[in-house]
TORFIDREN-766912 format. One line per 10 residues: for each residue x, y, z of C-alpha. Coordinates in steps of 0.001 Angstrom, whole numbers, plus 500000, padded with zeros to 6 digits. Layout:
X/Y/Z; ...
***
This chain:
500000/500000/500000; 501366/503454/499106; 502119/506144/501663; 499077/508282/500810; 496649/505401/501132; 498186/504359/504485; 497894/507890/505811; 494313/508161/504576; 493277/504979/506365; 495015/506106/509549
493703/509666/509647; 490263/509637/508062; 487326/509961/510448; 484202/508974/508539; 480777/510205/509567; 478140/507865/508129; 474583/506829/508846; 473938/503259/509892; 473346/500765/507126; 476001/502047/504725
478049/499116/503442; 481844/499068/503477; 483534/499890/500185; 484509/496938/498044; 484046/495224/494729; 481028/493287/495973; 479155/496519/496632; 479047/497410/492950; 476858/494437/492037; 474244/494977/494753
470934/496725/494168; 470537/498864/497277; 467754/501254/496359; 464453/501475/494515; 464625/503349/491231; 462549/506325/490073; 461854/507798/493482; 459926/511048/493164; 462162/514050/493823; 461219/517650/494494
463414/520684/493889; 463350/524338/494863; 465562/527330/494109; 466448/530543/495908; 468702/533485/495063; 469861/536587/496953; 472337/539408/496436; 475549/539193/498494; 477430/542154/496976; 479538/543955/499600
479685/547699/500104; 482336/549376/497955; 484184/550333/501152; 485149/546671/501592; 488724/546307/500404; 489743/544399/497305; 492162/541627/498307; 494052/542131/495021; 494823/545820/495611; 494272/546379/499329
492032/549336/498400; 488233/549810/498404; 486432/548524/495329; 485893/551380/492816; 482631/550101/491335; 480235/547192/490988; 480535/545836/487460; 477841/543224/488140; 476398/541956/491434; 477389/538879/493409
474800/536284/494396; 474235/533255/496514; 472157/530619/494748; 470645/527735/496673; 469034/524550/495423; 467126/522224/497731; 466537/518651/496561; 464435/516201/498556; 463094/512666/498177; 460598/513230/500993
462943/511889/503653; 466392/513333/502960; 466829/517011/502128; 470045/518019/500352; 471003/521689/500123; 473533/523047/497619; 474730/526570/498439; 476695/528412/495741; 478567/531627/496521; 479944/534175/494058
483115/534391/496154; 486744/533408/495736; 486432/530474/498121; 484206/528659/500597; 486484/528559/503632; 486090/526248/506606; 484751/528894/508976; 482187/530305/506530; 481090/526802/505527; 480507/525908/509172
478533/529089/509897; 476394/528630/506779; 475673/525027/507701; 474688/525975/511221; 472339/528731/510058; 470761/526856/507142; 470378/523687/509213; 468349/525587/511813; 466253/527376/509222; 465414/524310/507123
465485/521710/509919; 467920/519520/508026; 471215/517879/508984; 474351/520009/508658; 476017/517094/506880; 473401/517437/504111; 474531/520966/503203; 477142/521489/500485; 478840/524899/500255; 480760/525795/497101
482246/528910/495502; 482428/529995/491864; 485995/531221/492526; 485573/534646/490986; 488663/536703/491824; 486624/539919/491597; 484916/539286/494928; 486019/538827/498547; 487299/535610/500023; 484766/534010/502351
484946/535664/505778; 486397/533972/508844; 483731/534045/511539; 485669/532020/514107; 489375/531258/514410; 490977/527900/514968; 489979/525910/511914; 493494/525997/510484; 495665/526453/513551; 497076/529964/513667
496340/530593/509964; 492905/532176/509727; 492606/534126/506471; 494355/532733/503401; 497672/534397/502617; 496220/535744/499349; 493487/537618/501235; 495947/539480/503463; 498873/540067/501105; 498222/543801/500829
496231/544561/503968; 495441/543150/507397; 492387/540965/507944; 489154/542965/507624; 487091/541177/510263; 486991/544196/512586; 486566/546699/509726; 482939/547968/509992; 481991/547681/506273; 483362/544139/506177
481673/543147/509447; 478379/544426/508061; 478910/542349/504914; 479709/539242/506989; 476263/539502/508579; 474605/540245/505244; 476189/537174/503705; 474811/534809/506346; 471387/536439/506398; 470985/536304/502638
472202/532721/502319; 469544/531718/504859; 466927/533787/503011; 467829/532097/499720; 467688/528678/501381; 464227/529406/502795; 463088/530610/499379; 464307/527351/497841; 462659/525247/500527; 459356/527084/500152
459311/526630/496373; 459740/522853/496262; 457938/521113/493409; 458094/517636/491852; 460827/517235/489267; 462437/514780/486910; 466210/514842/486387; 467925/515161/483003; 471564/515350/481970; 473338/516557/478842
476957/517312/478035; 478828/519665/475717; 482391/520509/474726; 483652/523823/476136; 487337/523368/475267; 487186/526388/472945; 486874/528586/476046; 489642/527112/478200; 493339/526336/478261; 495718/524634/480665
498117/527219/482051; 500625/524515/483061; 501893/523190/479718; 504423/520388/479866; 507809/521862/478924; 510452/519671/477269; 513269/518523/479516; 515847/518808/476719; 516340/519504/473013; 515478/523216/472640
518434/525274/471343; 516656/528546/470476; 513440/530245/471570; 512062/533231/469654; 509193/533939/472070; 508692/537742/472465; 510086/539335/475608; 507468/539702/478335; 505100/537311/476576; 501976/536564/478653
498198/536793/478358; 498550/540608/478345; 501065/540699/475479; 499819/542024/472125; 501049/538861/470397; 499331/536524/472874; 497695/533570/471121; 496068/531202/473629; 495529/528564/470953; 499295/528285/470319
501807/526695/472703; 505208/528257/473342; 508619/527006/474548; 508259/523781/472555; 505780/522585/475178; 503125/519909/475027; 499554/520498/476139; 498654/519854/479743; 495482/517909/480596; 492056/519542/480408
488495/518463/481082; 486573/519645/478051; 483148/518642/479389; 480338/520865/480550; 477656/518785/482279; 474166/520256/482439; 471848/518709/485028; 468310/520030/484657; 465348/519517/486950; 462086/519701/484989
458446/519988/486026; 455547/517762/484992; 455180/519705/481748; 458819/519284/480834; 459765/522891/481617; 463046/523676/483314; 462790/524529/487004; 466490/524861/487729; 469798/523552/486408; 473335/522859/487520
476000/523460/484928; 479423/522135/485821; 482740/522862/484107; 486351/523500/485060; 487593/526994/484149; 489026/529646/486486; 486733/532673/486939; 489415/535196/485965; 488302/536717/482670; 487643/540213/484082
490426/539911/486666; 493046/541448/486496; 491824/543910/483849; 489420/545515/486286; 489412/546122/490047; 485601/546214/490100; 483319/543734/491840; 482170/541068/489395; 480904/537493/489221; 483108/537196/486106
482203/534916/483201; 480026/532542/485315; 477736/535474/486140; 477235/536267/482458; 476900/532592/481520; 474310/532002/484248; 472280/534984/483069; 472377/533795/479457; 471574/530163/480346; 468511/531265/482301
467334/533274/479295; 467726/530353/476931; 466484/527495/479106; 464004/529266/481342; 464070/528581/485052; 467143/529195/487171; 470768/528051/486981; 473716/527430/489303; 477336/527213/488185; 479376/524481/489871
483115/525076/489525; 485190/521977/488826; 488855/521030/489177; 490045/524299/487656; 493304/524902/489508; 495346/524856/486296; 492682/525956/483801; 492190/529559/482643; 489677/531137/480256; 490976/531095/476675
490919/534903/476554; 490546/537602/479155; 488978/541047/479394; 485431/542426/479324; 484729/541349/475758; 485881/537831/476579; 483398/537669/479464; 480472/538463/477182; 481652/536150/474437; 482292/533292/476826
478965/533760/478579; 477105/533612/475286; 479137/530652/474026; 478709/528588/477175; 474965/529333/477164; 474676/528252/473526; 476312/524931/474343; 474142/524520/477434; 471037/525126/475328; 472031/522414/472867
472925/520026/475687; 469487/520713/477203; 467743/519860/473924; 469640/516576/473654; 469569/515560/477324; 468474/512195/478648; 466253/511610/481657; 468051/509659/484353; 466669/507253/486921; 466253/508680/490393
466401/506979/493748; 466617/508119/497333; 469188/510835/497979; 472396/509861/499713; 474779/512507/500979; 477818/511656/503088; 481079/513297/504055; 484547/512211/505107; 487121/514120/507110; 490807/513596/506355
494031/515135/507625; 496380/516464/504962; 500166/516669/505508; 501645/520176/505339; 504921/521258/503795; 507422/523503/505570; 505657/526800/504873; 502297/525229/505700; 503604/524190/509091; 505010/527677/509670
501732/529391/508730; 499424/527116/510688; 501624/525743/513468; 500236/522320/512491; 501692/519225/510868; 498314/518214/509452; 495338/520301/508364; 491758/518955/508429; 489964/518673/505107; 486551/517483/503997
485256/515482/501056; 481500/515242/500481; 479438/513147/498061; 475819/513659/496977; 474355/510770/494977; 471083/510436/493056; 470776/507422/490777; 473662/507429/488263; 474632/511012/489183; 477122/511993/491880
478529/515320/493014; 481767/514988/494948; 483552/517951/496526; 487200/518776/497095; 488519/521634/499231; 490843/524297/497862; 491956/524460/494241; 492286/520997/492698; 494197/520664/489437; 492651/518909/486439
494151/515511/487158; 492422/515427/490548; 489055/515402/488815; 490223/512987/486114; 491572/510504/488673; 488320/510473/490627; 486101/510152/487547; 488203/507287/486210; 487642/505268/489388; 484068/506365/490110
481312/503749/489768; 478846/506499/488784; 478296/507118/485036; 478027/510850/485745; 480519/512122/488336; 480846/515880/488796; 483981/516768/490774; 483671/520172/492444; 486576/522228/493702; 486456/525274/496024
483996/523517/498320; 483597/523144/502096; 487025/524541/502950; 490495/525352/501641; 492497/522236/502511; 496068/522821/501340; 494896/525404/498765; 496178/524223/495357; 496259/520441/495321; 497319/517848/492746
498131/514139/492492; 501642/513079/493509; 504360/514167/491097; 503121/517661/490288; 505203/519396/492961; 508399/518243/491251; 507319/520107/488095; 507287/523399/489987; 505244/526387/488857; 503091/528830/490779
500403/526345/491757; 502779/523800/493261; 505278/526224/494793; 503780/529367/496349; 500192/528196/495731; 500123/525136/497960; 500966/524356/501575; 500604/520604/501134; 503015/517732/500818; 503106/515729/497602
500633/513064/498749; 497918/515457/499984; 496106/515091/496663; 496219/511309/496827; 494595/511340/500252; 491692/513417/498885; 491343/511166/495832; 491183/508062/498023; 488591/509711/500285; 486441/510721/497304
486574/507306/495637; 485746/505577/498897; 482672/507770/499426; 481522/507148/495870; 481993/503384/496193; 480029/503354/499428; 477110/505311/497995; 476572/503707/494603; 473451/501605/494016; 473471/499911/490637
470041/498438/489818; 469777/494748/489048; 469043/493940/485412
***
């Protein structure tokens, strides 16, 4: 057994309901649940835009303007017994403290288990990081180092404190709105290729053989000669998940009530061209998808740690929003209805090993991290904390027993921030040097936790 798997088995503390079988090959052939259980779904949405006096973590100065508002979007899904709640935030992250506070508040309001609440962020850089309501989740490290690079923590700053309260209040209001609007729904899924709007920013550079490089000086995404569709330095393309999955919940007349659309692309098209508040390309895409499909929509960010938009700037936001919506519309038209059964939502807690700077920042050797899985029939959502690179999602999907496995990043905490399978740290680069505080096997521990949850929750019907 490898080191990561040993550490996972030693450190994971699973929280499960009674009756869940242990993971194993035999589980995959057992029919554990009745098919075509009637589900109901509801949707809620509220504004969570901060006051302009709140300081931009990129500049350390107040925001100059609101380009477009930030929202929390909440979907409630129930089978009549179990109520799952998906909370999406137009924020840079969904830190441990904020996740815990949201779960506490929504659990009280909706009278559902905290473990049944999933909190995820769209990872727009043109919005605040999730606030820290209580210290101690990550040792002596409270706010992420990105959030306090250019200013001290804002928790005692009156405009920020006011926004912290607004955030919680409006998430609860959106959750109540979703719970009060529940209606019967069928579940459909369609998929589309969005690779035209994304590129891997960690190309694989050759280890030897290049004797001359004519790349322009200062070449980057801001350079006038920048061509995102062309590789430089004699590199090979890095991995990329080209799939957008559209999960739509439809009423008895076949009309869309609400949809998830899931894809893996950093929300940094407006950033860093503008210091304004913005939900970035997901905000525009969500707006356009709702126009085309009817009903409401929630963006679920995937394993996007190494994936950027293909172009950046205001025009790129509009173009990408329209393009993603067009693909979502076609995927909706050609979707298939999937079998539904009772909802299963479980979570695992693991301890991730920290590197030298992680230990210095936190005062810990290990940092707690959570993986969560929500399963309905052949569909599973599985969450990872922090910023997982593409291969994290690919590794989990490859081993998942579910035909449709959506791997979410930026969910239920920050973990070791950027995280990848073993071997990526040796390649260097921003993500695996200054961007992570984890040891090389931190990603493997999360992968093993995710696969184990998926194996324990699958129910394949007998033929």
